[in-house]
Structure formats: C-alpha cells, structure tokens
N, C-alpha and C positions, 0 to 999 in steps of 0.2 A: 798247673797248667801254663805251657808260656805265655807272655804277650801277643796279641797281632799286632804287628804292625802294618801302616798304611797302606803297602804296598801287596800283602797277602790279603786285601778286600778288592782289590781291582783287578783279579786273574779272572774275570767274565768281563771282553768287553764291553761298553754300553750298546750296541748294538746288537748284541748276540742277548742281551738281558730279557729275563720272557716274566717279572713280576711289574706291577704297578701296585700299591695297595690303599682304599679307603678303609678308612679305619672311623670309627664312630662309639662314644659310652664307654669308654676304656681309659686306662693306662700305661703309657710306655715308660719301661724302664729297661737298666742295662743289668744282665747278672752273669756271672762265672763267662763274659767276653763276650757273650751275645744281646741281642736287642729282642725285648719280649713284650708284649701289650699282656694287660690284667681285663681280661672283664668279671663283674663280682654279680655270681648267679645269686639264687636265693639261699642257698644251703653251703655253696662253698664258691671259693674264688677258682678261677680257671686261664692259666698260662697259654702263651701260642707263640711259638718261636715265629720271626721276619727275617729271612736268610738274604740279610741288607747285599751280599754280596753279587748276587744274580737279580737287584732291583735298579727300577729307575725311576723312580716317582712317589711318595708319597702324601696323601690326602691325609690331613687331620680334620675332621667333620667336629660336631654336635658333642660335649660333654667329654673332649680330651685332654689331657694333659701328658708333657713330655717332661723329661728330667735332662739336664746339660749333658752329664754321663752318654746319654743316648742321640743326641747331637753331634757329640764329639765322634763318636762311631758311625754315625750319617754321612758326617761329613767326611771322613778317611775314606768311607766306601763309594764316594759320591753320587751318594743320593741325596736327589731337590726334594723337598720339601715343599707343603702350600698349605696356610689355614683357609678353612671354610666354610660355609655353611651347610646345611642338612643337605643329602644326595649329590654332592659335590660340588655344591654349586653354592651363591657364588663365590668367588676365591676372595678373603681378608684381606690375610696377611700375606706385603710381599714386599720381597728386596728385589731386585732387576725385574721391578714392575710386578711378573706375574709368582716369581719364586724366592725362594729363600736356597740359594747356591752356593754349596760348599767353596769356602775359602782357602782360593791358593795360587800362588804366584809365580807357578809357573805350567798354567796354559800355555799350549802352541799358543805358537803366532804365525803357523803358514796360512792358514786358512782366512785368518783377519786382514795380511795383509794384501792376500789375493784378492777378501772380499773389496779392502779399502781403495784397491786399484781400477774398479770400475765405480766404487758407489758416490762420486761427488763427480761424475760425469752425466749430464740428465741423458742419452740418448741411450751411453751405454746400460744405466740402472734399467731404463726403458726394457733394455733388451735383454733381460737379464730377467724382468718384469714377465717378458711372454713364454721368457722357457719354461719358467713356474707354474704356466695357464697350461704349456704345452704338456707338461711332466703329470700333471695331476689327469689331464683329459690320458694318457697314457696308462695312469695306473688304476684309473676307473675300468678302462677295458680291458687290461689284465685281468682286474680282479673278478669283473662280470664274467666274462667269457668262459673264467677257470671253475667259481666258486658255485659248485651242483646246490646248493642251499637255495642260494640265490636264486639260481634258475628256476627251482622249484616254487619259489616264492615270485615268481612271474618279472623279475626281473632280469631286461637282457639286454647286453647293449645294441643287437641289431635292432630292435626294433624300431618301427618308421620315427615315433615321434623323438624319442631319443636321436636317432642321428640328423632330424631336421632339427633339430635343438641344438646339437653339436657342429653342423655346416653355417647356422649364424652367429655361434660363435665364433667359430674359425676364421672366418665373414669380416667380424667383427675387432679380431685381434690382429690378426695381419695390418688392420687400416688406424688401425690405434696409435695415436700419436702422444700421447698421456700417461701417464698413471688413473687418472680419475674415468679414462675409457675405459680401459680395463676392469676398475671396479663395477662399471654401470654392467659390463658385458656378463663377468659375473655371476652379477647379481640376478640376471634376465635369467643367464643356465641354470645358477641353483634354484631359482624361482619355477622352472620348467619341471626339474628333479621331485622337487616339492608335491608336484599336481602329480607328477608319474606314478610316485611313490604311495601319497595316498586315493590314487586310482587303485592301484592293484592291491590297495591292502582294504580299500573301502571305506577310508576315513572320511568322512562328507564334510565339507565345509573347513578344511583345512586352513589356518592360517598361522604364518611364524610368528609366534610372537614371545618373545624374552622369558617375560615376567610370567606369561601363561602355568597352569595350573594341570591341565590336561595333557595324556601320557605323553604323546608324540610330542610335545614341544620339552617337555623335562625331559624324556632319553636324548633327546636331540642336544638340549642344555647339558646332561652329563657326558655323555657322549665326545662332545667338541670339546669340554676339558680335561677330557683323560686324552687328546689328541693334543692340546695346549702343553700337557704336561711331557709328554715323546718330544713334542717339537723344543720347550724347553731345553730337555735333558740331548739331545742333538748339538744345540746349538752353544751348549756350555762344553761339549767333550771340545767342540772344535772351537773355543773361544772365540766364536764372532756374537758380542755384544747386542742385543735385544731392538737395538733401538736401530740399526740399520737395513731400515725394510727395505725392499723396494715395490712391493703392492702398494702397501696401509697407510704410507705417507710417512713423510719424515718428521713429524712434530708427533708418534707417540713411542712414548721410549720401548713397549713393548710387541712395536709391530709384528714386528721379524717374525716371533712367534706364531702369528694370527697366518703370515705370507708361510711360515713351513709344515705348519697344522691341516692347515687347506688342502695339500697335498693329496691327503687321507682321507680329508672329510667327506667326501661327496660320493669316496667310492664305498667306503667302512661306516662310517655312522649315520649316516643317512637313511639308508634300507634299512638299516639292523633297526632303527630309534621307529620305524612304523612298522617293521614286521613285528616284535614286542610290543607294542601298545598295542596291535590289532589282537595280541596274545594275550596283552594283561599278566603278562607276569609280572614278578618285582621288580624293585629298581636294583635288587642283588643278582637276581638271575639273570637280567638284559648289563649290566658292568662284567656276570662272566662271561657273557658270551660277545660281546664288543671287544673283550680283552682278547678271548681267544683268536677272535676274528686278525687282531693286530700282530696277533703268534702266528698266524695261520697263511699270513702273507705280509710276512717279512716285515711290515709296516713301518720301523725304525730302522731297518735296513735302508728301503727307499727313502728314507731323509735323509740319512746319513750319506746317501750316492749322490742324491739330486745335488746337496747344499754341499757336496765336496766337489761335484764336479764345475758346478759354475762358479767356485770361490777359485778355481784354479783353470779353466780355460782362457784360451787367447782373447783379449778383447778390444783388439786389433781393429780399426777399421774395413777393414776388407774382409776379416773373419766374421763380424758383423754383419755386414752387407752379403756375404756369402749365407749366412744363417738365414736370414728374411726372405732368400730366394727358393 
C-alpha cells in the first residue's frame, strides 16, 4: 500500500466536511494507513474506522487513549482535537485555548491581515461586532423559516414574542457604543429565546445553569461545545488566531471562538436542546440530531462565509457609516 501524503488527506474542504466525533471508553490507533478506534466488548474487541479526511473535530472523552501515530495522521488531515469530560463537556486539555490545532507553518495570511486591518481600531471592531450580531439573526431567520421539524415543534420566526424580542435587540444593537452594550443586548435576547423554547416544550422553571444536571442544560452545554469545535476549525483554516475577538473581549485568548459559534447557537443548538430534553432522548441521540442539523443548514459554510466577508470587507470610515444607516 502506498504511503498517504498530507495533500491526499486534504482533498475535502473544511467547510464541506460532514463529520464530528465524540469518543469515550476506547483506544485510538493507526492501522494500514487508517485511523481506527477500538472498543473492548465482553467477548470480542471491535474496530471502527474514522474517515479523517471528512472530519472537522474530534472530542476525546472519558476512558480514551490515543497514539502518536494517530495524532500525526489527524494533524496531516487538519482535524482539531479536544480532550473533554463525559458528554463532551467540559473541555480539559487545550492549545490555542480550546483545541489542539494541527501544526502548520503555512497557514494562509490573507484573512489574518484583513482581520488585523480593523481589529486595533475600537470603532471598526465595534462595527464588525454589530455585523456578527446581524448575521446570527439572519441565520436564525433562515433556519426557523425553512426547517419543517422546528416549525412542527412550534418554533416560528414570525411569532409575536420572537419579533418583539428582535425589535428590542435591533434597536439596542444599533445604538450600542461599546462591546459591553452588545453583550448585554445579546444576553437579553438569549434569555427571551430560552423562555420561548421552554414554553414551547413545556419545560417548567427553566434556568440556564452551566453546572446543572437537567437535560436541557446538559444538551445546551453539549451542543455549544460542538459549535465551538466548528468555530475553532473555521478559524484555524482561515489562519485567524482565537484571541482576536470582536465581541467577547480582548483579554480572553479564545474569545473569537465564542463569537463565531454564536452565529449558529441560537438557531440550531438552543431549540434542539429543549426539544430533545422534552423527548427525553439519550445524549448520543441528541448529538446525532444536532450534527445532522449542522449539516442540513450548512452551519460550517455559514461560519466561513461570515468570517471571510468581515475579514476582507472595506473598513474605511465612509463604508462603516454607510452600513450604520
């Protein structure tokens, strides 16, 4: 068998890759040029192949081990790796704050240079942050108006409660003069969406708690970490370091990951976390549902398009003023 070259493993664009994996209680190893994971059953061991050329993110949970040969192949294929607890959260081991990113001295510089062209200017960075906020609402509208399953569960973009919350959101976003104003407005909208989702799914007395053990909160945590994985993969491919955030603060090294993940969290993770909690599905069933939703609505493509557009747009004063009108 001919040795695989790194270029052979990068034939699928990251924005088009379909797979994310969470593994636990298994061993990862390399065999015949493939990455496998081994589970130890009572009577026999079972091997499963991971198609790394079509994979963006790999989460390794409780009871996992990985060999150096596997990490070498994952790096060649451009797969981001995170070590986490049970259920995909919390993330324990990190480089670049959230993820072990493949080593490559030849990452593209075009988007980094575009990003830095505005990032050190407070006004331009605020303008980019407002674009992120508008993009997340555009995606929410696109998904909730298109997805028949979400409509069937009562998630309607045109609902009066949603439109009222969005009116307030847009008004406060337009007049925001600093990032903290945007974060407060974002938190208020998300709280309104939580209330809407809880009412739709008859989940009483819901409170967002990151350390909670109820299923809605667990699924929100799990789905958010999957979104963080997509965001980290997007930024790594485009060569933009995770510390150059526009929303979550200049002092958090991984904050840009949160900015990019927020583009899709409200539209996809939030409703499905509540729906799956109502239906009392398993963690694996929720993960399959949310990953399928990412694929159906091209969530990774949307992240790439948004970040690229913001990085390469015209940040002259005249253009920024025109966008605000």
